[in-house]
NUFI-32223 format. One record per residue (C-alpha): chain; residue number from 0; residue in three letters; z, y, x. Coordinates in nm, 2 decimals. Layout:
// NUFI-32223
   chain     n   res       zz       yy       xx
       A   NUM   ALA        Z        Y        X
...
END
This chain:
// NUFI-32223
   chain     n   res       zz       yy       xx
       A     0   MET     0.53    -1.27     0.26
       A     1   GLY     0.26    -1.10     0.29
       A     2   SER    -0.06    -1.22     0.16
       A     3   HIS    -0.26    -1.49     0.38
       A     4   HIS    -0.56    -1.26     0.30
       A     5   SER    -0.43    -0.99     0.58
       A     6   HIS    -0.62    -0.96     0.90
       A     7   GLU    -0.39    -1.12     1.13
       A     8   VAL    -0.27    -1.00     1.53
       A     9   LYS    -0.58    -0.97     1.79
       A    10   SER    -0.54    -1.19     2.13
       A    11   GLY    -0.43    -0.97     2.41
       A    12   GLY    -0.11    -0.80     2.27
       A    13   GLU     0.09    -0.96     2.61
       A    14   GLY     0.02    -0.56     2.76
       A    15   ASN     0.17    -0.36     2.43
       A    16   ALA     0.53    -0.61     2.46
       A    17   SER     0.60    -0.30     2.73
       A    18   GLY     0.59     0.04     2.46
       A    19   GLY     0.40     0.23     2.68
       A    20   SER     0.06     0.16     2.57
       A    21   THR    -0.04     0.26     2.15
       A    22   PRO    -0.04    -0.10     2.00
       A    23   ARG    -0.44    -0.22     1.87
       A    24   GLY    -0.37    -0.30     1.48
       A    25   SER    -0.54    -0.49     1.32
       A    26   GLN    -0.93    -0.28     1.19
       A    27   ARG    -0.92    -0.27     0.83
       A    28   GLY    -1.20    -0.17     0.59
       A    29   ALA    -1.23     0.07     0.27
       A    30   GLY    -1.24    -0.26     0.07
       A    31   SER    -0.90    -0.40     0.25
       A    32   ARG    -0.68    -0.64    -0.06
       A    33   SER    -0.40    -0.90     0.04
       A    34   GLY    -0.25    -1.10    -0.20
       A    35   SER     0.11    -0.92    -0.14
       A    36   GLY    -0.10    -0.59    -0.32
       A    37   GLY    -0.29    -0.81    -0.55
       A    38   ASP     0.03    -0.93    -0.75
       A    39   LEU     0.05    -0.69    -0.87
       A    40   GLN    -0.28    -0.55    -1.04
       A    41   GLY    -0.09    -0.70    -1.42
       A    42   LEU     0.10    -0.45    -1.44
       A    43   SER    -0.13    -0.18    -1.52
       A    44   GLY    -0.48    -0.36    -1.59
       A    45   SER    -0.74    -0.50    -1.32
       A    46   ALA    -0.75    -0.32    -0.97
       A    47   GLU    -1.03    -0.17    -1.07
       A    48   LYS    -0.88     0.07    -1.26
       A    49   GLN    -0.60     0.12    -1.07
       A    50   GLU    -0.78     0.21    -0.76
       A    51   LYS    -0.98     0.51    -0.92
       A    52   ALA    -0.56     0.66    -1.05
       A    53   PRO    -0.24     0.56    -1.16
       A    54   LEU    -0.27     0.51    -1.46
       A    55   SER     0.09     0.56    -1.66
       A    56   MET     0.32     0.27    -1.71
       A    57   VAL     0.51     0.17    -1.95
       A    58   PRO     0.81    -0.03    -1.77
       A    59   VAL     0.84     0.31    -1.54
       A    60   GLU     0.84     0.57    -1.77
       A    61   LYS     1.04     0.31    -1.97
       A    62   LEU     1.31     0.30    -1.67
       A    63   GLY     1.25     0.62    -1.59
       A    64   LYS     1.41     0.75    -1.95
       A    65   LEU     1.68     0.52    -1.89
       A    66   LEU     1.81     0.64    -1.55
       A    67   ALA     1.77     0.92    -1.71
       A    68   GLN     1.97     0.92    -1.95
       A    69   ARG     2.20     0.75    -1.76
       A    70   SER     2.25     1.04    -1.50
       A    71   GLN     2.28     1.26    -1.79
       A    72   LYS     2.57     1.05    -1.96
       A    73   GLU     2.74     0.99    -1.62
       A    74   ASP     2.65     1.28    -1.39
       A    75   GLY     2.53     1.59    -1.63
       A    76   VAL     2.23     1.60    -1.42
       A    77   ASN     1.89     1.64    -1.61
       A    78   GLY     1.67     1.40    -1.41
       A    79   VAL     1.74     1.07    -1.17
       A    80   THR     2.03     1.07    -0.96
       A    81   GLU     2.16     0.93    -0.67
       A    82   LYS     2.41     0.76    -0.76
       A    83   SER     2.22     0.64    -1.15
       A    84   PHE     1.90     0.48    -0.94
       A    85   THR     2.18     0.29    -0.71
       A    86   LYS     2.38     0.14    -0.98
       A    87   TYR     2.12     0.06    -1.19
       A    88   LEU     1.84    -0.03    -0.97
       A    89   PHE     1.92    -0.17    -0.68
       A    90   PRO     2.28    -0.21    -0.71
       A    91   MET     2.28    -0.55    -0.43
       A    92   TYR     2.09    -0.30    -0.23
       A    93   PRO     2.22     0.05    -0.19
       A    94   GLU     2.06     0.10     0.12
       A    95   LEU     1.78    -0.04     0.01
       A    96   ALA     1.86     0.21    -0.28
       A    97   ARG     1.97     0.51    -0.03
       A    98   GLN     1.63     0.55     0.15
       A    99   PHE     1.41     0.46    -0.16
       A   100   TYR     1.56     0.74    -0.35
       A   101   LYS     1.48     0.98    -0.05
       A   102   TYR     1.14     0.87    -0.05
       A   103   ILE     1.02     0.94    -0.34
       A   104   HIS     1.24     1.24    -0.27
       A   105   ARG     1.09     1.38    -0.03
       A   106   VAL     0.71     1.35    -0.10
       A   107   GLY     0.82     1.49    -0.47
       A   108   LYS     0.92     1.84    -0.30
       A   109   CYS     1.18     1.84    -0.53
       A   110   LYS     1.37     2.16    -0.55
       A   111   ASN     1.74     1.97    -0.66
       A   112   LYS     1.96     1.75    -0.50
       A   113   HIS     1.82     1.51    -0.79
       A   114   ILE     1.44     1.35    -0.86
       A   115   PRO     1.28     1.54    -1.22
       A   116   LEU     1.24     1.27    -1.41
       A   117   SER     0.81     1.36    -1.44
       A   118   THR     0.86     1.34    -1.01
       A   119   PHE     0.98     0.97    -1.03
       A   120   ARG     0.72     0.84    -1.32
       A   121   THR     0.43     0.99    -1.05
       A   122   GLN     0.56     0.87    -0.71
       A   123   CYS     0.72     0.52    -0.88
       A   124   GLU     0.36     0.43    -1.03
       A   125   LYS     0.22     0.53    -0.68
       A   126   ILE     0.44     0.24    -0.51
       A   127   LEU     0.35     0.04    -0.78
       A   128   SER    -0.03     0.07    -0.76
       A   129   MET    -0.11     0.03    -0.40
       A   130   LEU    -0.32    -0.23    -0.28
       A   131   ASP    -0.37    -0.18     0.04
       A   132   ASP    -0.18    -0.36     0.38
       A   133   ALA    -0.17    -0.08     0.60
       A   134   ALA    -0.08     0.18     0.30
       A   135   ILE     0.23    -0.11     0.21
       A   136   ILE     0.34    -0.10     0.57
       A   137   ASP     0.35     0.29     0.63
       A   138   THR     0.54     0.37     0.31
       A   139   TYR     0.80     0.17     0.43
       A   140   VAL     0.87     0.29     0.72
       A   141   ARG     0.85     0.64     0.67
       A   142   MET     1.12     0.50     0.36
       A   143   PHE     1.28     0.42     0.71
       A   144   SER     1.22     0.69     0.90
       A   145   MET     1.40     0.95     1.02
       A   146   GLU     1.63     1.27     0.80
       A   147   THR     1.57     1.55     1.04
       A   148   ASP     1.25     1.43     1.09
       A   149   GLU     0.95     1.19     0.87
       A   150   ASN     0.70     1.18     1.11
       A   151   ASN     0.95     0.94     1.37
       A   152   VAL     1.18     0.61     1.34
       A   153   THR     1.42     0.60     1.49
       A   154   PRO     1.55     0.18     1.65
       A   155   ASP     1.83     0.19     1.37
       A   156   GLY     1.57     0.27     1.10
       A   157   LEU     1.32    -0.02     1.17
       A   158   ARG     1.67    -0.21     1.21
       A   159   SER     1.72    -0.15     0.91
       A   160   LEU     1.42    -0.21     0.68
       A   161   LEU     1.34    -0.53     0.92
       A   162   TYR     1.73    -0.59     0.77
       A   163   THR     1.63    -0.54     0.42
       A   164   SER     1.37    -0.78     0.46
       A   165   TYR     1.61    -1.03     0.59
       A   166   LYS     1.87    -1.03     0.38
       A   167   LEU     1.66    -1.08     0.06
       A   168   SER     1.48    -1.34     0.21
       A   169   MET     1.81    -1.56     0.26
       A   170   ASP     1.94    -1.43    -0.04
       A   171   HIS     1.69    -1.56    -0.25
       A   172   TYR     1.67    -1.88    -0.02
       A   173   PRO     1.55    -2.19    -0.28
       A   174   GLU     1.84    -2.33    -0.20
       A   175   GLY     2.10    -2.08    -0.19
       A   176   PRO     2.19    -1.68    -0.03
       A   177   GLN     2.18    -1.83     0.38
       A   178   THR     2.36    -1.66     0.60
       A   179   CYS     2.23    -1.64     0.99
       A   180   LEU     2.47    -1.58     1.29
       A   181   MET     2.19    -1.57     1.49
       A   182   ILE     2.02    -1.25     1.30
       A   183   ASN     2.15    -0.98     1.50
       A   184   LYS     2.04    -1.18     1.82
       A   185   THR     1.72    -1.20     1.63
       A   186   LEU     1.63    -0.83     1.48
       A   187   SER     1.75    -0.74     1.83
       A   188   ALA     1.46    -0.84     2.06
       A   189   VAL     1.21    -0.76     1.75
       A   190   VAL     1.33    -0.36     1.79
       A   191   ASN     1.35    -0.36     2.17
       A   192   GLY     1.00    -0.53     2.21
       A   193   CYS     0.88    -0.24     1.99
       A   194   PHE     1.07     0.04     2.14
       A   195   ASN     1.10    -0.06     2.50
       A   196   LYS     1.45     0.10     2.47
       A   197   LYS     1.30     0.49     2.35
       A   198   ASP     1.49     0.62     2.08
       A   199   SER     1.21     0.73     1.85
       A   200   HIS     0.88     0.60     1.77
       A   201   SER     0.58     0.79     1.55
       A   202   VAL     0.58     0.63     1.25
       A   203   GLY     0.20     0.58     1.32
       A   204   PHE     0.34     0.35     1.65
       A   205   VAL     0.61     0.15     1.41
       A   206   VAL     0.31     0.10     1.18
       A   207   ARG     0.09    -0.02     1.46
       A   208   TRP     0.35    -0.22     1.64
       A   209   LEU     0.39    -0.42     1.31
       A   210   GLU     0.03    -0.51     1.22
       A   211   GLU    -0.04    -0.63     1.56
       A   212   HIS     0.29    -0.83     1.53
       A   213   CYS     0.49    -0.92     1.19
       A   214   HIS     0.39    -0.70     0.95
       A   215   ARG     0.40    -0.93     0.66
       A   216   LEU     0.79    -0.86     0.66
       A   217   VAL     0.76    -0.55     0.53
       A   218   PHE     0.59    -0.75     0.22
       A   219   PRO     0.88    -0.87     0.09
       A   220   VAL     1.09    -0.49     0.01
       A   221   HIS     0.80    -0.43    -0.13
       A   222   ARG     0.71    -0.69    -0.42
       A   223   TYR     1.10    -0.70    -0.40
       A   224   CYS     1.09    -0.31    -0.54
       A   225   VAL     0.79    -0.39    -0.71
       A   226   HIS     0.94    -0.67    -0.91
       A   227   LEU     1.27    -0.46    -1.03
       A   228   LEU     1.04    -0.11    -1.11
       A   229   ALA     0.85    -0.35    -1.34
       A   230   THR     1.14    -0.52    -1.49
       A   231   ARG     1.44    -0.40    -1.45
       A   232   HIS     1.45    -0.18    -1.75
       A   233   ARG     1.45    -0.52    -1.95
       A   234   ASP     1.82    -0.53    -1.87
       A   235   MET     1.90    -0.16    -1.86
       A   236   SER     1.79    -0.13    -2.27
       A   237   ALA     1.98    -0.44    -2.35
       A   238   CYS     2.26    -0.29    -2.18
       A   239   VAL     2.32    -0.64    -2.02
       A   240   GLU     2.54    -0.59    -1.65
       A   241   SER     2.28    -0.71    -1.42
       A   242   ASP     2.33    -0.80    -1.05
       A   243   GLY     1.98    -0.70    -0.94
       A   244   ALA     1.92    -1.01    -0.75
       A   245   GLY     1.64    -1.07    -0.94
       A   246   ALA     1.65    -1.45    -1.01
       A   247   GLY     1.40    -1.69    -0.93
       A   248   LEU     1.26    -1.45    -0.72
       A   249   GLU     1.11    -1.67    -0.43
       A   250   LEU     0.99    -1.44    -0.09
       A   251   ALA     0.81    -1.69     0.11
       A   252   THR     1.14    -1.81     0.34
       A   253   PRO     1.00    -2.11     0.52
       A   254   VAL     1.26    -2.47     0.39
       A   255   LEU     1.32    -2.62     0.69
       A   256   GLU     1.49    -3.00     0.62
       A   257   ARG     1.78    -3.03     0.48
       A   258   GLY     2.04    -3.11     0.74
       A   259   ALA     1.79    -3.04     1.02
       A   260   ARG     1.86    -2.63     1.00
       A   261   ARG     2.27    -2.62     1.16
       A   262   GLY     2.11    -2.86     1.39
       A   263   SER     1.83    -2.65     1.54
       A   264   ALA     1.99    -2.47     1.88
       A   265   LEU     1.57    -2.32     1.93
       A   266   LEU     1.49    -2.27     1.49
       A   267   PRO     1.79    -2.10     1.35
       A   268   LEU     1.72    -1.95     1.01
       A   269   SER     1.63    -1.63     1.20
       A   270   ALA     1.37    -1.78     1.36
       A   271   ALA     1.27    -1.96     1.17
       A   272   TRP     1.21    -1.59     0.86
       A   273   LEU     1.08    -1.39     1.24
       A   274   LEU     0.80    -1.69     1.30
       A   275   ALA     0.69    -1.72     0.91
       A   276   GLY     0.61    -1.35     0.88
       A   277   THR     0.47    -1.37     1.27
       A   278   ALA     0.27    -1.62     1.32
       A   279   PRO    -0.08    -1.73     1.10
       A   280   PRO    -0.02    -1.82     0.72
       A   281   LEU    -0.17    -2.13     0.86
       A   282   TYR     0.18    -2.25     0.91
       A   283   SER     0.34    -2.11     0.59
       A   284   ARG     0.10    -2.23     0.44
       A   285   PRO     0.20    -2.29     0.02
       A   286   VAL     0.25    -2.47    -0.24
       A   287   GLN     0.20    -2.50    -0.62
       A   288   PRO     0.52    -2.32    -0.79
       A   289   PRO     0.70    -2.51    -0.96
       A   290   PRO     0.66    -2.57    -1.38
       A   291   GLN     0.77    -2.31    -1.63
       A   292   ASN     0.95    -2.47    -1.89
       A   293   PRO     0.75    -2.31    -2.18
       A   294   HIS     1.05    -2.27    -2.40
       A   295   GLY     1.25    -2.10    -2.24
       A   296   GLY     1.37    -1.78    -2.27
       A   297   GLY     1.29    -1.66    -1.97
       A   298   LEU     0.89    -1.67    -2.08
       A   299   ALA     0.75    -1.36    -1.95
       A   300   SER     0.98    -1.33    -1.66
       A   301   ALA     0.78    -1.67    -1.48
       A   302   ALA     0.47    -1.57    -1.55
       A   303   TRP     0.59    -1.22    -1.45
       A   304   LEU     0.69    -1.39    -1.13
       A   305   ALA     0.34    -1.61    -1.11
       A   306   ARG     0.09    -1.30    -1.05
       A   307   LEU     0.40    -1.16    -0.83
       A   308   VAL     0.49    -1.47    -0.58
       A   309   CYS     0.16    -1.54    -0.39
       A   310   ALA     0.34    -1.84    -0.20
       A   311   VAL     0.61    -2.12    -0.26
       A   312   PRO     0.74    -2.21     0.10
       A   313   VAL     0.73    -2.46     0.24
       A   314   HIS     0.88    -2.73     0.47
       A   315   TRP     0.96    -2.69     0.81
       A   316   ALA     0.98    -3.08     0.99
       A   317   PRO     1.12    -3.15     1.28
       A   318   LEU     0.94    -3.39     1.54
       A   319   TYR     1.07    -3.35     1.86
       A   320   ASP     1.41    -3.23     1.96
       A   321   SER     1.49    -3.29     2.38
       A   322   ARG     1.86    -3.30     2.38
       A   323   ASP     1.84    -3.60     2.16
       A   324   HIS     1.52    -3.76     2.25
       A   325   GLY     1.53    -3.69     2.61
       A   326   LEU     1.29    -3.42     2.84
       A   327   GLY     1.02    -3.53     2.91
       A   328   ALA     0.63    -3.61     2.90
       A   329   ASN     0.70    -3.90     2.72
       A   330   ARG     0.85    -3.88     2.48
       A   331   PHE     0.69    -3.49     2.43
       A   332   LEU     0.41    -3.73     2.37
       A   333   HIS     0.59    -4.00     2.20
       A   334   HIS     0.70    -3.75     1.94
       A   335   THR     0.42    -3.55     1.93
       A   336   LEU     0.12    -3.73     1.86
       A   337   ALA    -0.06    -3.89     1.57
       A   338   TYR     0.11    -3.57     1.45
       A   339   ARG    -0.19    -3.38     1.15
       A   340   GLY    -0.10    -3.06     1.10
       A   341   PRO     0.02    -2.76     1.21
       A   342   THR     0.33    -2.75     1.47
       A   343   LEU     0.50    -2.49     1.66
       A   344   VAL     0.64    -2.63     2.06
       A   345   MET     0.96    -2.40     2.09
       A   346   LEU     1.05    -2.36     2.42
       A   347   GLN     1.38    -2.26     2.62
       A   348   ALA     1.39    -2.10     2.98
       A   349   GLU     1.73    -2.00     3.07
       A   350   GLU     1.68    -1.67     2.84
       A   351   LEU     1.37    -1.70     2.72
       A   352   VAL     1.24    -1.85     2.45
       A   353   VAL     0.86    -1.91     2.38
       A   354   VAL     0.67    -2.07     2.11
       A   355   VAL     0.33    -2.25     2.14
       A   356   CYS     0.13    -2.29     1.76
       A   357   SER    -0.13    -2.53     1.76
       A   358   PRO    -0.32    -2.51     1.42
       A   359   GLN    -0.42    -2.85     1.48
       A   360   GLU    -0.30    -3.24     1.59
       A   361   TRP    -0.23    -3.26     1.95
       A   362   ARG    -0.44    -3.39     2.19
       A   363   GLU    -0.49    -3.47     2.53
       A   364   THR    -0.81    -3.33     2.70
       A   365   HIS    -0.93    -3.16     3.06
       A   366   GLN    -1.10    -2.93     2.82
       A   367   TYR    -0.88    -2.61     2.66
       A   368   TRP    -0.91    -2.66     2.21
       A   369   GLY    -0.71    -2.47     1.93
       A   370   GLY    -0.89    -2.31     1.66
       A   371   PRO    -0.84    -1.96     1.57
       A   372   ASP    -0.49    -1.95     1.39
       A   373   SER    -0.38    -2.05     1.78
       A   374   ALA    -0.09    -1.89     1.93
       A   375   LEU     0.15    -1.78     2.21
       A   376   ILE     0.46    -1.58     2.07
       A   377   GLN     0.83    -1.49     2.37
       A   378   LEU     1.12    -1.45     2.09
       A   379   LEU     1.36    -1.37     2.36
       A   380   PRO     1.44    -1.16     2.44
       A   381   THR     1.20    -0.92     2.36
       A   382   PHE     0.96    -1.02     2.09
       A   383   HIS     0.63    -0.98     2.10
       A   384   VAL     0.27    -1.22     2.02
       A   385   VAL     0.13    -1.24     2.43
       A   386   GLU    -0.22    -1.37     2.30
       A   387   HIS    -0.36    -1.52     1.94
       A   388   ALA    -0.66    -1.70     1.98
       A   389   ALA    -0.90    -1.96     2.02
       A   390   LYS    -0.95    -2.17     2.21
       A   391   MET    -0.57    -2.10     2.47
       A   392   LEU    -0.43    -2.43     2.44
       A   393   TYR    -0.47    -2.76     2.69
       A   394   LEU    -0.27    -3.03     2.74
       A   395   ASN    -0.34    -3.35     2.99
       A   396   THR    -0.10    -3.62     3.16
       A   397   SER    -0.31    -3.89     3.20
       A   398   ILE    -0.69    -3.81     3.31
       A   399   ARG    -0.69    -3.75     3.71
       A   400   GLY    -0.93    -3.46     3.88
       A   401   TYR    -0.78    -3.23     3.65
       A   402   PRO    -0.44    -3.04     3.58
       A   403   LYS    -0.17    -3.18     3.43
       A   404   GLY     0.08    -3.03     3.24
       A   405   LEU     0.05    -2.83     2.87
       A   406   ARG    -0.07    -2.50     2.92
       A   407   ALA    -0.20    -2.20     2.67
       A   408   GLY    -0.39    -1.91     2.74
       A   409   SER    -0.72    -1.83     2.72
       A   410   ASP    -0.85    -1.72     3.03
       A   411   PRO    -0.79    -2.14     3.19
       A   412   ARG    -0.78    -1.96     3.57
       A   413   LYS    -0.43    -1.80     3.47
       A   414   PRO    -0.29    -1.95     3.20
       A   415   LEU    -0.03    -1.70     3.03
       A   416   LEU     0.29    -2.06     3.02
       A   417   SER     0.16    -2.36     3.20
       A   418   ILE     0.41    -2.62     3.20
       A   419   GLY     0.45    -2.89     3.48
       A   420   GLU     0.38    -3.27     3.41
       A   421   ASP     0.78    -3.37     3.42
       A   422   PHE     0.80    -3.14     3.15
       A   423   ASP     1.11    -3.03     3.38
       A   424   SER     0.93    -2.63     3.47
       A   425   LEU     0.74    -2.37     3.33
       A   426   SER     0.55    -2.08     3.44
       A   427   PHE     0.53    -1.77     3.20
       A   428   LYS     0.32    -1.47     3.26
       A   429   GLY     0.30    -1.58     3.64
       A   430   VAL     0.71    -1.64     3.68
       A   431   PRO     0.88    -1.96     3.76
       A   432   TYR     1.14    -2.12     3.53
       A   433   PRO     1.32    -2.48     3.53
       A   434   LEU     1.22    -2.59     3.09
       A   435   GLN     1.60    -2.66     2.92
       A   436   ALA     1.53    -2.78     2.61
       A   437   ILE     1.18    -2.85     2.35
       A   438   GLU     1.18    -2.81     1.94
       A   439   VAL     0.81    -2.95     1.85
       A   440   TRP     0.79    -2.85     1.46
       A   441   GLY     0.60    -2.99     1.23
       A   442   CYS     0.47    -2.69     0.97
       A   443   GLY     0.23    -2.95     0.77
       A   444   ASP     0.26    -3.10     0.41
       A   445   GLN     0.43    -3.37     0.36
       A   446   ALA     0.14    -3.59     0.44
       A   447   SER     0.11    -3.52     0.71
       A   448   ARG     0.42    -3.62     0.79
       A   449   GLU     0.47    -3.93     0.66
       A   450   THR     0.11    -4.01     0.83
       A   451   GLN     0.26    -3.96     1.15
       A   452   LEU     0.57    -4.26     0.99
       A   453   GLU     0.26    -4.42     0.90
       A   454   ILE     0.09    -4.47     1.28
       A   455   LYS     0.43    -4.51     1.47
       A   456   LYS     0.50    -4.83     1.22
       A   457   TRP     0.20    -4.98     1.34
       A   458   GLN     0.22    -4.91     1.72
       A   459   VAL     0.57    -5.10     1.70
       A   460   ARG     0.43    -5.38     1.48
       A   461   GLU     0.10    -5.38     1.75
       A   462   ALA     0.36    -5.38     2.04
       A   463   GLU     0.57    -5.61     1.89
       A   464   ARG     0.22    -5.94     1.85
       A   465   GLN     0.11    -5.82     2.21
       A   466   ARG     0.49    -5.93     2.37
       A   467   GLN     0.42    -6.23     2.16
       A   468   VAL     0.06    -6.37     2.25
       A   469   LYS     0.21    -6.67     2.53
       A   470   LEU    -0.04    -6.68     2.85
       A   471   SER    -0.26    -6.98     2.94
       A   472   ALA    -0.11    -7.13     3.29
       A   473   ALA    -0.47    -6.99     3.48
       A   474   ASP    -0.34    -6.65     3.35
       A   475   TRP     0.00    -6.68     3.40
       A   476   ILE    -0.06    -6.77     3.80
       A   477   GLU    -0.21    -6.41     3.81
       A   478   HIS     0.05    -6.32     3.62
       A   479   PRO     0.37    -6.04     3.87
       A   480   ASP     0.64    -6.17     3.64
       A   481   ARG     0.54    -6.52     3.79
       A   482   TYR     0.62    -6.33     4.14
       A   483   LEU     0.96    -6.14     4.07
       A   484   LEU     1.05    -6.49     3.94
       A   485   GLU     1.02    -6.65     4.30
       A   486   LEU     1.15    -6.31     4.41
       A   487   ALA     1.49    -6.35     4.23
       A   488   GLY     1.53    -6.83     4.32
       A   489   ARG     1.33    -6.95     4.14
       A   490   PRO     1.05    -7.08     4.26
       A   491   GLN     0.98    -7.40     4.00
       A   492   TYR     0.92    -7.33     3.70
       A   493   ASN     0.83    -7.53     3.33
       A   494   ASN     0.41    -7.46     3.25
       A   495   SER     0.43    -7.66     2.92
       A   496   ALA     0.65    -7.38     2.77
       A   497   SER     0.39    -7.07     2.93
END
């Protein structure tokens, strides 16, 4: 899903949501590298050798010869045809195959409809050698650019690229292939956020917009293509009919707790996929890959996948849902405080859905707090990263003399998001809305959730203990319950029982 070494989105992204101005992309030095590129180092030796010049890669050479043989046998063409390329390399994803083939054909300046074997090998080796995040994003945006103008991208082209990434992630979900009925709405929000009702944008604009808002969504497509280019020749040479799904390939999709997926209104699978590619990597922190069986037949493939896949997804646990627990400040505090890990607070107001990303435990204070991975993201009706900065979170429900409620924004005088102390309304970019629902998801490890539950159990035990403490006669004289009993018509009571 992208690298934890990638540069993150800068603050102040809200002005780019309109698409009227060119978004500010991440600044990357000449030595910028990512886990998405670093996964490829095992293909042809060290990264230093790859940077000097693309070396001849045996897997690509074998794959090209096998595809050329199939093209010669089935189509009578001396080269690689689109039919054989799709049938034997990307059978499960024909749209990806078409765009990939079209890109190689175009950059290779092929004069015929087919691709010569030497051109196929050269272009595939270049793709396998890519290590820089910006180069990877630029390559795949160009793949899905306009056929009549390779320097421009339409909304349909970007939607097709994002849907390919989504489909790959869902097809390789750890619990099996998944579907989400909200995917079209999610993709439309992203596309509208980028294009703002315009018919097309330049490739450079789309690349910069993706870099600023959700660049890690492109990396699963690259990793999948690299995986097939490097391993597909084994199945073809063995004449094994495979579906090309890359069995066992994990693409860093966040795993929502079982049973929580279907009950969430604000975080369907497509929204979780989008947030995992948008929020800083801290929120989808990887865990160790599952152990491989050293005696299994797929040892070589398992070793390859261990290098290729930089993360195995973690669980996002539901902490608070206002539909079940009630909507209010005390309910929010009860279910959210003491969770010592990053959280996503999802807020719904009519058609608006925004997410507050807190990289650490929530706490009440009169000061703004939060690490550099704090962020405010708008999911619907259009998607964009509103702000990404440190010390932009605020929560106060008890300290007098200071604003009460929950706020988000680096400017305390004009917060981008403000929720009143009663948690019944919110203001987003100065526009008031009635607050309809809140969901809080914990993005830490299992220990964070267990610690929170232990603290809650201790609080319950402590409350029970306090409830069972007997009062002395002197304390009872001044106790408010005595006054209530007298109002109820019971002025006589047994002092010995107290």
